[in-house]
ZALORO-890346 format. One record per residue (C-alpha): residue in three letters; x, y negated, z; residue number from 1. Coordinates in steps of 0.2 Angstrom, whole numbers, always signed. Layout:
   aa      x      y      z    i
  ALA      X      Y      Z  NUM
...
***
This chain:
   aa      x      y      z    i
  MET     +1     +0     -1    1
  THR     +7    -17     -4    2
  THR    +10    -32     +8    3
  MET     -4    -40     +2    4
  ALA    -15    -27     +4    5
  ASN    -10    -25    +23    6
  ASP    -13    -44    +25    7
  VAL    -29    -43    +19    8
  ARG    -34    -26    +30    9
  GLU    -29    -36    +42   10
  LEU    -40    -51    +41   11
  GLU    -53    -42    +38   12
  ALA    -51    -31    +52   13
  GLN    -51    -47    +63   14
  HIS    -63    -57    +55   15
  VAL    -73    -47    +44   16
  LEU    -91    -38    +51   17
  GLN    -87    -22    +51   18
  THR    -99    -14    +39   19
  TYR    -91     -7    +26   20
  ARG    -77     +7    +23   21
  ARG    -66     +0     +9   22
  GLN    -56     +9     -2   23
  PRO    -38     +5     +1   24
  VAL    -34     -8    -13   25
  VAL    -37    -23    -17   26
  PHE    -39    -29    -34   27
  GLU    -36    -44    -41   28
  ARG    -43    -48    -60   29
  GLY    -52    -39    -73   30
  GLU    -52    -37    -92   31
  GLY    -67    -28    -98   32
  VAL    -69    -10    -90   33
  TRP    -51     -9    -82   34
  LEU    -48    -19    -68   35
  PHE    -31    -24    -60   36
  ASP    -22    -22    -41   37
  ASP    -11    -34    -30   38
  ALA     +2    -21    -38   39
  GLY     -1    -22    -56   40
  ASN     -9     -4    -56   41
  ARG    -26     -4    -68   42
  TYR    -42     +8    -64   43
  LEU    -55    +12    -79   44
  ASP    -69     +5    -68   45
  PHE    -83    +18    -69   46
  LEU    -94    +11    -57   47
  SER    -95     -9    -60   48
  GLY    -97    -15    -43   49
  ILE   -112     -2    -42   50
  GLY   -121     -5    -58   51
  VAL   -118    -24    -57   52
  ALA   -104    -28    -70   53
  SER   -116    -23    -84   54
  LEU   -104    -32    -97   55
  GLY    -88    -29    -89   56
  HIS    -74    -41    -80   57
  ALA    -73    -57    -86   58
  HIS    -84    -56   -102   59
  PRO    -79    -72   -109   60
  GLY    -96    -75   -117   61
  LEU   -104    -73   -101   62
  ALA    -89    -81    -93   63
  ARG    -92   -100   -103   64
  ALA   -111    -97   -101   65
  ILE   -110   -101    -84   66
  ALA    -95   -114    -84   67
  ARG   -105   -125    -96   68
  GLN   -121   -122    -84   69
  SER   -109   -127    -69   70
  GLU   -105   -144    -77   71
  THR   -121   -147    -79   72
  LEU   -133   -143    -66   73
  LEU   -132   -127    -53   74
  HIS   -147   -128    -43   75
  THR   -162   -142    -38   76
  SER   -174   -129    -27   77
  ASN   -190   -121    -31   78
  LEU   -199   -138    -28   79
  TYR   -196   -144    -47   80
  PHE   -198   -137    -63   81
  HIS   -180   -134    -73   82
  PRO   -180   -126    -94   83
  LEU   -176   -109    -90   84
  GLN   -185    -98    -79   85
  GLY   -199   -101    -89   86
  GLU   -189    -94   -104   87
  LEU   -182    -81    -92   88
  ALA   -199    -75    -85   89
  THR   -205    -75   -102   90
  ARG   -192    -63   -110   91
  LEU   -194    -53    -95   92
  SER   -213    -50    -97   93
  VAL   -209    -45   -116   94
  LYS   -196    -32   -110   95
  THR   -207    -26    -94   96
  GLY   -224    -28   -100   97
  LEU   -227    -37    -84   98
  GLU   -235    -55    -87   99
  ARG   -227    -63    -71  100
  ALA   -208    -66    -62  101
  PHE   -202    -69    -47  102
  PHE   -184    -73    -46  103
  CYS   -176    -70    -32  104
  ASN   -155    -66    -27  105
  SER   -154    -46    -27  106
  GLY   -163    -29    -30  107
  THR   -164    -28    -10  108
  GLU   -174    -45    -11  109
  ALA   -186    -39    -28  110
  ILE   -192    -24    -16  111
  GLU   -196    -33     -2  112
  ALA   -207    -48    -15  113
  CYS   -216    -32    -21  114
  LEU   -220    -24     -6  115
  LYS   -227    -41     +1  116
  PHE   -237    -43    -17  117
  ALA   -244    -26    -15  118
  ARG   -252    -28     +2  119
  ARG   -257    -47     -4  120
  PHE   -265    -40    -19  121
  TRP   -278    -29     -5  122
  HIS   -279    -43     +6  123
  THR   -285    -55     -7  124
  ALA   -297    -40    -13  125
  GLY   -304    -40     +5  126
  VAL   -296    -23    +11  127
  ALA   -290    -28    +26  128
  ASP   -285     -9    +30  129
  ARG   -273     -5    +14  130
  THR   -257     -8    +20  131
  LYS   -249    +10    +19  132
  PHE   -234    +14     +6  133
  VAL   -231    +30     -1  134
  ALA   -211    +33     -5  135
  PHE   -198    +52     -8  136
  ASP   -188    +59     +0  137
  HIS   -170    +54     -6  138
  ALA   -175    +37    -10  139
  PHE   -167    +22     -5  140
  HIS   -173     +4    -10  141
  GLY   -161     -8     +2  142
  ARG   -158    -12    +19  143
  THR   -169    -26    +23  144
  MET   -182    -21    +34  145
  GLY   -196    -19    +21  146
  SER   -184    -10     +8  147
  LEU   -176     +0    +23  148
  SER   -196     +4    +28  149
  VAL   -195    +15    +12  150
  THR   -178    +22    +13  151
  TRP   -179    +41    +17  152
  ASP   -162    +44    +26  153
  GLU   -163    +44    +45  154
  HIS   -144    +38    +44  155
  TYR   -151    +21    +38  156
  ARG   -166    +21    +47  157
  ALA   -164    +26    +65  158
  PRO   -152    +12    +71  159
  PHE   -167     -2    +67  160
  ALA   -184     +7    +72  161
  PRO   -196     +4    +74  162
  LEU   -198     -2    +55  163
  VAL   -213     -7    +45  164
  PRO   -226     +4    +51  165
  GLY   -237    +14    +37  166
  VAL   -225    +24    +27  167
  THR   -223    +40    +23  168
  PHE   -212    +52    +12  169
  ALA   -217    +64     -2  170
  ILE   -207    +78     -8  171
  ALA   -201    +74    -25  172
  SER   -199    +91    -30  173
  ASP   -216    +98    -24  174
  PRO   -228    +83    -33  175
  ALA   -244    +91    -25  176
  SER   -238    +84     -7  177
  LEU   -242    +68    -15  178
  ALA   -261    +70    -17  179
  SER   -262    +72     +4  180
  LEU   -253    +56     +6  181
  VAL   -261    +45     -6  182
  ASP   -278    +37     +1  183
  GLU   -289    +24     +1  184
  HIS   -279    +16    +13  185
  THR   -263    +16     +5  186
  ALA   -257     +1     -4  187
  ALA   -243     +6    -15  188
  ILE   -233    +20    -20  189
  ILE   -216    +15    -24  190
  VAL   -204    +26    -36  191
  GLU   -186    +24    -42  192
  PRO   -188    +32    -60  193
  ILE   -169    +38    -59  194
  GLN   -163    +38    -40  195
  GLY   -147    +30    -39  196
  GLU   -139    +33    -20  197
  GLY   -151    +48    -17  198
  GLY   -140    +58    -32  199
  VAL   -143    +51    -50  200
  ARG   -161    +61    -49  201
  PRO   -175    +57    -65  202
  VAL   -191    +59    -60  203
  PRO   -197    +73    -65  204
  PRO   -212    +74    -79  205
  ALA   -223    +83    -65  206
  LEU   -221    +72    -51  207
  ALA   -222    +58    -63  208
  ALA   -240    +64    -69  209
  ALA   -244    +66    -53  210
  ILE   -241    +48    -49  211
  ALA   -252    +42    -62  212
  GLU   -266    +55    -54  213
  ALA   -265    +49    -38  214
  CYS   -266    +31    -45  215
  ARG   -279    +34    -55  216
  ARG   -289    +42    -43  217
  THR   -286    +29    -27  218
  GLY   -284    +13    -35  219
  ALA   -266    +13    -24  220
  LEU   -253     +1    -36  221
  LEU   -237     +7    -44  222
  ILE   -219     +0    -39  223
  ALA   -205     +5    -49  224
  ASP   -188     +1    -41  225
  GLU   -179     -2    -58  226
  VAL   -164    -12    -48  227
  GLN   -151     +1    -55  228
  SER   -160     +9    -69  229
  GLY   -166     -5    -77  230
  SER   -157    -20    -87  231
  GLY   -153     -6   -102  232
  ARG   -144     +5    -92  233
  THR   -151    +20   -100  234
  GLY   -152    +13   -117  235
  THR   -170     +6   -113  236
  PHE   -173    -10   -103  237
  LEU   -183     +1    -91  238
  TYR   -183    +17    -89  239
  SER   -201    +20    -81  240
  GLY   -209    +22    -99  241
  THR   -197    +37   -103  242
  ALA   -201    +45    -86  243
  GLY   -220    +42    -89  244
  LEU   -224    +28    -75  245
  ALA   -234    +12    -78  246
  PRO   -228     +0    -66  247
  ASP   -240    -14    -59  248
  LEU   -223    -21    -51  249
  ILE   -205    -19    -56  250
  ALA   -191    -24    -46  251
  LEU   -174    -29    -56  252
  GLY   -159    -34    -48  253
  LYS   -139    -28    -52  254
  ALA   -136    -28    -70  255
  LEU   -145    -41    -74  256
  GLY   -135    -57    -68  257
  ALA   -120    -46    -75  258
  GLY   -113    -50    -57  259
  VAL   -121    -67    -54  260
  PRO   -133    -65    -43  261
  VAL   -150    -62    -49  262
  GLY   -165    -51    -44  263
  ALA   -183    -53    -51  264
  ALA   -201    -45    -45  265
  MET   -209    -42    -62  266
  VAL   -229    -44    -60  267
  SER   -244    -37    -68  268
  GLY   -258    -52    -72  269
  LYS   -272    -39    -61  270
  VAL   -259    -43    -46  271
  ALA   -253    -57    -51  272
  THR   -271    -66    -50  273
  ALA   -271    -63    -31  274
  ILE   -254    -72    -27  275
  SER   -256    -92    -18  276
  ALA   -245   -105    -17  277
  GLY   -235   -103     -2  278
  ASP   -237    -82     +0  279
  HIS   -217    -79     -3  280
  GLY   -201    -89     -7  281
  THR   -184    -92     -8  282
  THR   -171   -106     -9  283
  TYR   -158   -101    -23  284
  GLY   -169    -89    -31  285
  GLY   -171    -94    -50  286
  ASN   -159   -106    -47  287
  LEU   -152   -112    -67  288
  LEU   -135   -103    -65  289
  SER   -143    -86    -62  290
  THR   -156    -88    -75  291
  ARG   -142    -95    -87  292
  ALA   -133    -80    -83  293
  ALA   -149    -67    -86  294
  LEU   -152    -77   -101  295
  TYR   -136    -73   -108  296
  VAL   -137    -55   -103  297
  LEU   -155    -51   -111  298
  ASP   -145    -59   -127  299
  GLU   -131    -47   -126  300
  LEU   -142    -31   -120  301
  ASP   -152    -32   -138  302
  LYS   -135    -31   -146  303
  LEU   -129    -17   -135  304
  ALA   -143     -4   -135  305
  PRO   -139     +4   -149  306
  HIS   -121     +7   -142  307
  ILE   -128    +12   -124  308
  LYS   -138    +26   -132  309
  ASP   -122    +33   -143  310
  ALA   -111    +30   -128  311
  GLY   -124    +38   -116  312
  ALA   -125    +53   -127  313
  LEU   -107    +56   -129  314
  PHE   -104    +54   -111  315
  GLU   -116    +66   -109  316
  GLN   -108    +80   -118  317
  LYS    -91    +76   -109  318
  LEU    -98    +79    -93  319
  LEU   -107    +95    -98  320
  THR    -92   +101   -105  321
  LEU    -83    +97    -89  322
  GLN    -95   +109    -80  323
  LYS    -93   +124    -91  324
  GLN    -74   +122    -85  325
  HIS    -79   +117    -68  326
  LYS    -88   +130    -60  327
  VAL    -89   +119    -47  328
  ILE    -99   +108    -54  329
  THR   -118   +113    -52  330
  SER   -129    +99    -61  331
  VAL   -125    +86    -73  332
  ARG   -138    +70    -72  333
  GLY   -144    +56    -79  334
  ALA   -147    +46    -93  335
  GLY   -138    +34   -102  336
  LEU   -125    +27    -93  337
  MET   -132    +32    -76  338
  ARG   -123    +47    -73  339
  GLY   -121    +58    -58  340
  LEU   -109    +73    -57  341
  GLU   -117    +86    -41  342
  LEU   -105    +98    -37  343
  ALA   -105   +112    -23  344
  ILE    -92   +104    -12  345
  ASP    -93    +87     -5  346
  ALA    -88    +76    -16  347
  ALA    -76    +66     -4  348
  PRO    -60    +72     -9  349
  VAL    -65    +72    -29  350
  ILE    -66    +50    -28  351
  GLU    -51    +51    -18  352
  ALA    -41    +61    -32  353
  ALA    -48    +50    -45  354
  LEU    -43    +34    -38  355
  LYS    -26    +39    -37  356
  ALA    -26    +43    -54  357
  GLY    -33    +26    -58  358
  LEU    -51    +32    -62  359
  LEU    -66    +22    -50  360
  VAL    -82    +33    -46  361
  ASN    -91    +35    -31  362
  ARG    -97    +48    -20  363
  THR   -118    +47    -15  364
  ALA   -129    +62     -7  365
  GLU   -112    +68     +0  366
  ARG   -111    +80    -16  367
  VAL   -114    +68    -29  368
  VAL   -101    +61    -41  369
  ARG   -109    +44    -48  370
  MET   -105    +34    -61  371
  LEU   -111    +20    -69  372
  PRO    -97    +11    -80  373
  PRO   -100     -5    -89  374
  LEU   -113     -5   -104  375
  THR    -98    -10   -115  376
  VAL    -89     +5   -111  377
  THR    -81    +15   -127  378
  ALA    -79    +31   -132  379
  ALA    -59    +31   -130  380
  GLU    -63    +24   -112  381
  ILE    -77    +39   -110  382
  GLU    -64    +49   -117  383
  GLU    -50    +44   -103  384
  ALA    -63    +45    -90  385
  THR    -68    +61    -91  386
  ARG    -49    +67    -92  387
  ILE    -46    +59    -76  388
  LEU    -60    +69    -68  389
  ASP    -57    +83    -78  390
  GLY    -37    +81    -67  391
  ALA    -46    +78    -51  392
  LEU    -57    +91    -50  393
  ARG    -45   +104    -53  394
  SER    -33    +95    -39  395
  VAL    -48   +100    -28  396
  SER    -52   +118    -22  397
  VAL    -65   +123    -12  398
  GLU    -51   +130     +1  399
  GLU    -45   +113     +2  400
  VAL    -60   +105     +6  401
  LYS    -67   +117    +19  402
  ALA    -51   +117    +28  403
***
C-alpha cells in the first residue's frame, strides 16, 4: 500500500463515520472503463460505482455539459421554474409511459417518494386503512427508514427497528405466496425487475403474472424499483416491460446521472391526480446541474442502446463459457450489462483475487459476483475482464475458502 493510501486510511479512521468496509485502494482518476490509483496502477472497472458511471469515467461530453451549466446556473430551488425540469420530465415520461416525474437526489429518495405517493393515492381516495406494502425476499430498496422497511435482509433491518409498519414479504420463487398477502388493505406491491443486492435475480415470468393478477384482483398499485436495472442498463430503458410488469410508479437513479446525483419517481396519471402541493419536497432535487446531466445521459443512451444489447450478449456468452470451465459457478444471471455469477462458495476471495489482478467487481448475497460495467464497455474490455475472472476463479479453491 502506498504512503498516500496509508495517509487516507488514517484520516478516515479518525474523522469519517465507519459505515463502509473500504477496499485497500485509493483512486485518483478515471478514463472510460479504467480507474487509476495513487501508485499509477490501472483497474478495469466492472462495477462503475455500483451501476452509476454509465458513460464511464471522465466522459468528455458529460464533463463539457456540466461545466457549461456550472458557469451559467447551478441551483435556484423548486420555488421557481427553470428550463430543464420540464424537458427532462417529458423525455422520461415518453421512455417510461408514466405521465409525471418527481425529481430527487438518489434512488433511495425515489423509493421514499413512491411509497409516500402510493399511500397518498389511497388517502385521497378516502380509503384510510389501505396502507400496507408487499415486497419480496432478497429485496433491497435502500437504507432510509421507508426504503429499509421494504428491504428484506434482517441484517440491515434489525438495528433500526421498529420500521414502517404494515410491510410483508412474499417468496419470489413461490408466486402463490403473493396472493395470500395482497388484499384490500394493500397500498402497493414493490418489486425490483432484477434484484441487485439480492443476487442479480430477474423476476420470473410466473411471478410477474402473479403480481399482475394480485393488482387486478385488489387494485393494489405496483412500484417498480428500476434504480439499478433501469436507465438503459439492460439494453432497453426499463426492464419492467421485458419482465412482464406494468408499474404505476417507477423509481430511477444511479445511471441516470452518470455520476451526478439524480433520482426520479415516475408516476402514472392516475396516481398523480391524488398528489397535492406540499405532499413531498426536496431542496436539491431536479436542480439545473442534475437535470442537465440527465438530459445528456438520455441523449447518449439513445445512441448506446444497440451497443448495450450486443455487448450484453457477448458478456453473457463469455460468462457461460466461464461456467463450463469452472464447476464452482452454479448460475449465470441477469440481462444486458447487469450480470451475476452465483458460486458454490463465498464470493469474497474471488472479489479479492480479481482486485489484485486489476478488475473491480463486487460481492452480493454472499455467493454472487456482481458486474455492472459502464455501458460504453467494448468487446476487448469484456474479453479482458473475463480473462481476469478466469484467473481469479482458478486461484481460489473450495478448500482454501473453507479454511
